[in-house]
C-alpha positions as CSV (number, residue, x, y, z in Angstrom):
1,X,-9.2,-3.1,28.8
2,X,-12.1,-0.9,29.0
3,X,-14.9,-2.1,26.6
4,X,-15.3,1.1,24.8
5,X,-11.6,1.2,24.0
6,X,-11.8,-2.4,22.6
7,X,-14.8,-1.4,20.5
8,X,-13.2,1.6,19.2
9,X,-10.2,-0.3,18.0
10,X,-12.2,-2.7,16.6
11,X,-14.2,-0.1,14.7
12,X,-10.8,1.5,13.4
13,X,-9.6,-1.9,11.9
14,X,-12.8,-2.2,10.1
15,X,-12.7,1.2,8.7
16,X,-9.1,0.5,7.5
17,X,-9.6,-2.9,6.3
18,X,-10.0,-2.8,2.6
19,X,-13.7,-3.3,1.6
20,X,-13.3,-4.2,-1.8
21,X,-10.4,-6.1,-3.1
22,X,-7.8,-4.3,-5.4
23,X,-5.9,-6.3,-8.0
24,X,-2.0,-5.7,-8.0
25,X,-2.6,-3.7,-11.3
26,X,-5.2,-1.5,-9.9
27,X,-2.9,-0.8,-6.8
28,X,-0.1,0.1,-9.2
29,X,-2.3,2.3,-11.2
30,X,-3.4,4.0,-8.0
31,X,0.3,4.5,-6.9
32,X,1.1,6.2,-10.3
33,X,-1.9,8.1,-10.6
34,X,-1.6,9.8,-6.8
35,X,2.4,9.9,-7.1
36,X,2.4,13.8,-7.4
37,X,-0.5,14.6,-5.1
38,X,0.3,16.1,-1.6
39,X,-1.8,17.4,1.2
40,X,-5.4,18.0,0.5
41,X,-5.4,17.0,-3.0
42,X,-4.1,13.6,-2.1
43,X,-6.7,13.3,0.6
44,X,-9.5,14.3,-1.8
45,X,-8.3,11.6,-4.5
46,X,-8.1,9.0,-1.7
47,X,-11.9,10.1,-0.8
48,X,-12.8,9.7,-4.4
49,X,-11.2,6.3,-4.9
50,X,-12.7,5.0,-1.4
51,X,-9.2,4.2,0.1
52,X,-7.3,5.7,2.8
53,X,-3.9,7.4,2.7
54,X,-2.2,4.8,4.8
55,X,-3.5,2.1,2.4
56,X,-1.9,3.9,-0.5
57,X,1.4,4.2,1.3
58,X,1.4,0.6,2.5
59,X,1.0,-0.4,-1.2
60,X,3.7,1.6,-2.4
61,X,6.0,0.4,0.5
62,X,5.2,-3.3,-0.5
63,X,5.8,-2.6,-4.2
64,X,9.1,-1.2,-3.7
65,X,10.1,-4.1,-1.2
66,X,9.0,-6.6,-3.8
67,X,10.9,-4.8,-6.5
68,X,13.8,-4.7,-4.3
69,X,13.9,-8.5,-3.6
70,X,13.5,-9.3,-7.0
71,X,16.4,-7.3,-7.9
72,X,18.4,-8.9,-5.2
73,X,17.5,-12.4,-6.5
74,X,18.5,-11.3,-10.0
75,X,21.8,-9.9,-8.8
76,X,22.6,-13.3,-6.8
77,X,21.9,-15.3,-9.8
78,X,23.9,-13.3,-12.2
79,X,26.8,-13.5,-9.4
80,X,26.5,-17.2,-9.5
81,X,26.7,-17.3,-13.3
82,X,29.6,-15.2,-13.4
83,X,31.6,-17.3,-11.1
C-alpha cells in the first residue's frame, strides 16, 4: 500500500475518533436534540458540538439496537413465565 494512502487513512481514523468521551446520557441528549435537524442545520449543530454526523448516527443505531435487545430479553422472560 502506498505510504500516503496509509497516512491518509490514519488521519481519517484520528479525525473520526471521539476526542472526548461522551457519557451515555450525553449521547442520548445529543440524539434527542438533533433528531429533527436535517441537512445544513444538522451539520452546523454537529460542528457546534464537536462531533461528526456519522458518530451521531452510530450512537442512534447502537441505542436502538440496545433497546431492541432489552425488549427481546423481556419478551423471552415473559413467555417463560407464562409457560
